[in-house]
C-alpha positions in Angstrom: 50.1 -118.2 49.5 46.3 -117.8 48.4 44.2 -117.9 51.6 41.2 -120.5 51.1 39.2 -119.5 53.7 36.9 -117.4 52.1 36.8 -120.0 49.2 35.4 -122.3 52.3 33.2 -119.9 53.1 31.7 -119.2 50.0 31.5 -123.1 49.0 29.6 -123.7 52.4 27.1 -121.0 51.5 26.8 -122.3 48.1 26.4 -125.9 49.6 23.4 -124.9 51.8 22.0 -123.1 48.9 22.1 -125.8 46.8 20.4 -128.1 49.3 17.6 -125.5 50.1 16.8 -125.6 46.0 16.9 -129.6 45.9 14.7 -130.1 49.1 12.4 -127.2 47.9 12.3 -128.7 44.2 11.8 -132.5 45.6 9.4 -131.9 48.5 7.1 -129.1 47.9 4.6 -130.6 45.3 4.6 -133.7 47.3 3.6 -131.2 50.6 0.8 -129.6 48.4 -0.6 -132.8 47.4 -0.4 -134.2 50.8 -2.0 -130.9 52.1 -4.9 -130.8 49.3 -5.5 -134.6 50.3 -5.7 -133.7 53.9 -8.4 -130.9 53.2 -10.3 -133.5 50.9 -10.7 -136.0 53.6 -11.9 -133.6 56.0 -14.5 -132.6 53.6 -15.3 -136.1 52.8 -15.7 -136.8 57.0 -18.0 -133.7 57.2 -20.4 -135.4 54.4 -20.7 -138.3 55.8 -21.0 -137.2 59.8 -23.5 -134.1 59.4 -23.9 -133.9 62.8 -20.8 -132.3 62.8 -19.7 -128.6 61.8 -16.3 -127.6 60.3 -15.7 -125.8 64.0 -16.3 -129.0 65.9 -13.9 -131.2 63.4 -11.4 -128.3 63.6 -11.4 -128.4 67.2 -10.8 -132.7 67.2 -7.8 -132.3 65.1 -6.4 -129.4 67.5 -7.0 -132.1 70.2 -4.8 -134.5 68.0 -2.1 -132.2 67.5 -1.8 -131.3 71.0 -2.0 -135.3 72.1 0.9 -135.9 69.6 3.0 -133.3 70.6 2.7 -134.4 74.5 4.0 -137.8 73.3 0.3 -139.5 73.2 0.0 -141.5 69.9 -3.4 -141.0 68.4 -3.7 -144.4 67.4 -5.0 -147.2 69.9 -6.5 -146.7 73.3 -5.6 -146.1 77.1 -4.0 -149.4 77.7 -1.0 -148.1 74.8 2.4 -149.0 76.8 3.5 -145.8 78.6 6.1 -143.7 76.8 7.9 -143.1 80.1 8.4 -146.8 81.6 12.0 -147.3 82.3 13.3 -148.7 78.8 11.4 -145.4 76.8 13.0 -143.5 79.8 16.4 -144.7 79.2 16.1 -144.4 75.5 15.0 -140.4 76.0 17.8 -139.7 78.2 20.3 -141.1 75.6 18.5 -138.8 73.1 19.2 -135.8 75.4 22.9 -136.3 76.1 23.7 -137.2 72.7 21.7 -134.2 71.3 19.7 -136.0 69.1 16.5 -134.7 70.3 13.7 -136.6 67.9 11.1 -134.0 69.2 8.3 -136.6 69.5 8.6 -136.9 73.1 9.5 -134.1 75.7 8.9 -133.3 79.0 5.2 -131.7 79.9 5.3 -131.2 83.5 7.8 -128.1 84.5 9.6 -130.1 86.7 10.3 -132.6 83.8 11.7 -129.7 82.0 13.7 -127.9 84.6 15.3 -131.1 85.2 16.0 -131.7 81.4 17.5 -128.3 81.3 20.2 -129.1 84.1 20.1 -132.9 83.1 21.4 -131.8 79.5 24.1 -129.1 80.8 26.0 -131.8 82.8 25.1 -134.8 80.4 26.2 -133.2 77.0 29.5 -132.7 78.3 29.8 -136.1 79.9 28.6 -137.5 76.8 31.2 -135.6 74.8 34.2 -137.2 77.3 32.9 -140.7 77.0 32.7 -140.6 73.3 36.4 -139.1 73.5 37.5 -141.7 75.4 35.9 -144.2 72.8 37.3 -142.6 69.9 40.7 -142.9 71.8 40.2 -146.4 71.8 39.2 -146.6 68.1 41.9 -143.9 67.3 44.6 -146.7 68.4 43.8 -148.8 65.6 44.1 -146.1 63.0 47.5 -144.4 64.2 49.2 -145.6 61.1 46.9 -143.4 58.8 49.5 -140.6 59.0 52.1 -142.7 57.4 50.3 -143.5 53.8 52.9 -142.3 51.9 55.6 -144.2 53.8 53.5 -147.3 54.0 50.7 -147.1 51.4 49.8 -150.7 51.5 49.1 -151.5 55.2 47.5 -148.3 56.0 44.7 -148.5 53.5 44.3 -152.1 54.2 43.5 -150.7 58.0 41.5 -148.0 56.8 39.3 -150.3 54.6 38.9 -152.7 57.6 37.7 -150.1 60.0 35.2 -148.5 57.5 34.1 -152.0 56.1 33.3 -153.6 59.7 32.4 -150.0 60.9 29.7 -149.5 58.1 28.3 -153.4 58.3 27.7 -152.9 62.1 26.6 -149.4 62.3 24.7 -148.7 58.5 24.2 -151.9 56.7 23.2 -154.4 59.6 20.9 -152.4 61.9 18.5 -151.7 59.2 17.5 -155.2 58.4 16.7 -155.5 62.3 14.4 -152.1 62.3 12.9 -153.2 58.9 11.8 -156.4 60.6 10.9 -155.1 64.1 9.4 -152.1 62.8 7.8 -153.0 59.2 10.0 -150.4 57.4 11.5 -150.9 54.1 15.3 -151.0 54.2 15.5 -147.6 53.0 13.5 -146.3 55.8 16.0 -148.1 58.4 19.0 -147.0 56.3 17.3 -143.3 56.6 16.7 -143.7 60.3 19.8 -145.1 61.0 22.2 -142.6 59.4 19.9 -139.3 60.4 20.3 -141.0 64.2 24.0 -141.3 64.1 25.0 -138.1 62.9 22.5 -136.8 65.5 20.3 -134.7 63.0 17.0 -136.7 64.6 14.4 -135.1 62.7 11.7 -137.6 64.5 9.8 -138.5 61.7 11.1 -142.2 62.3 11.8 -143.3 66.0 12.0 -147.1 67.0 9.4 -148.7 69.6 6.8 -145.9 68.8 4.2 -148.0 67.0 1.1 -148.9 69.4 0.0 -151.7 67.1 3.2 -153.6 67.7 4.7 -155.2 71.0 8.2 -154.7 71.8 10.4 -156.7 74.1 11.2 -154.3 77.0 14.8 -153.8 76.6 14.4 -153.1 72.5 15.1 -149.4 73.0 17.7 -149.8 75.7 19.5 -152.0 73.4 19.1 -149.0 70.6 20.4 -146.5 72.9 23.6 -148.7 73.4 23.9 -148.9 69.4 23.4 -145.4 69.2 26.2 -144.4 71.5 29.0 -146.7 70.1 27.5 -145.8 66.6 28.2 -142.1 67.3 31.6 -142.7 68.1 32.4 -144.5 65.1 30.5 -142.0 62.9 32.1 -139.1 64.3 35.7 -140.3 63.9 34.8 -141.0 60.1 33.5 -137.4 59.8 36.6 -136.0 61.8 39.0 -138.1 59.6 37.0 -136.6 56.4 37.0 -133.2 57.5 40.6 -133.5 58.2 41.4 -134.7 54.8 39.2 -132.2 53.2 41.1 -129.4 55.0 44.2 -131.0 53.7 43.0 -131.3 49.9 42.1 -127.4 50.3 45.4 -126.5 51.7 47.2 -128.3 49.2 44.8 -127.2 46.4 45.3 -123.2 47.4 48.3 -123.1 49.4 51.3 -122.8 47.3 54.4 -123.1 49.3 57.3 -120.9 48.9 59.9 -123.3 46.7 63.2 -121.9 48.4 61.9 -123.1 51.5 61.0 -126.2 50.3 64.0 -128.1 50.8 64.8 -126.5 54.6 61.2 -127.6 55.4 61.6 -131.5 54.0 65.4 -131.4 55.9 63.2 -130.6 59.0 60.5 -133.0 59.0 63.4 -135.7 58.1 65.3 -134.9 61.2 61.9 -134.9 63.5 60.3 -138.1 64.7 56.8 -138.3 62.9 53.9 -137.5 65.1 50.6 -138.8 64.3 47.5 -136.1 64.1 44.8 -138.0 64.0 41.7 -135.8 66.0 39.8 -137.4 68.4 36.1 -136.9 67.8 34.5 -134.5 70.3 
């Protein structure tokens, strides 16, 4: 028997190194271009407004950065909707307990930060328990996945329906809505959808943050509900994929003793089949 654990570790590290090289190749040159363009724009601004010097401009840029970090959008004026009305606060609470953490908004008061810590301390386990129960409901319709060999046709049809329905509801249709409401392209909407449901949450795209648009009050609340159900579906898909990958690695690298094969087969035939679908947690 060959242990595949070291090979899995090496494969995992190789995957990270590959990702680092590809991201560097794709993004570094663009970053350099944007950085040079930004410096050029600052020079043009100073040339057009000679009453300002470089130090004053840098101080103003610092003010803009601090405003952005506090969740205040630099565009618009003081009449913009609050980031902490009930709808936005509900959406923020959802990003805390689901560990998405976009990073575009965070508590700025000491009391808010302390409450956020304890809120996440109890909210994250509560969210995992809720997703676990929701996953069990989804799992009830996937119990025949472990019987592919005995009944491949029906199980594959159920799996195809599950994947197709979830893909349409959580990955294909929502970007259309976000493209219409937010003014994004479909690719940007799909990118936001997957980054959100996978709990990566970069924060470069967040719904309901454009100060030039007027959103209905329940827009972000409905988005938070969509996120919860989408998390359960995608977590189950990831879980099944991880289980299949582990089985593939065991099949690939584990060579069973042929002398025991007959006895093992007999034992499995005598025992009732037990489903081994893992619930996402």
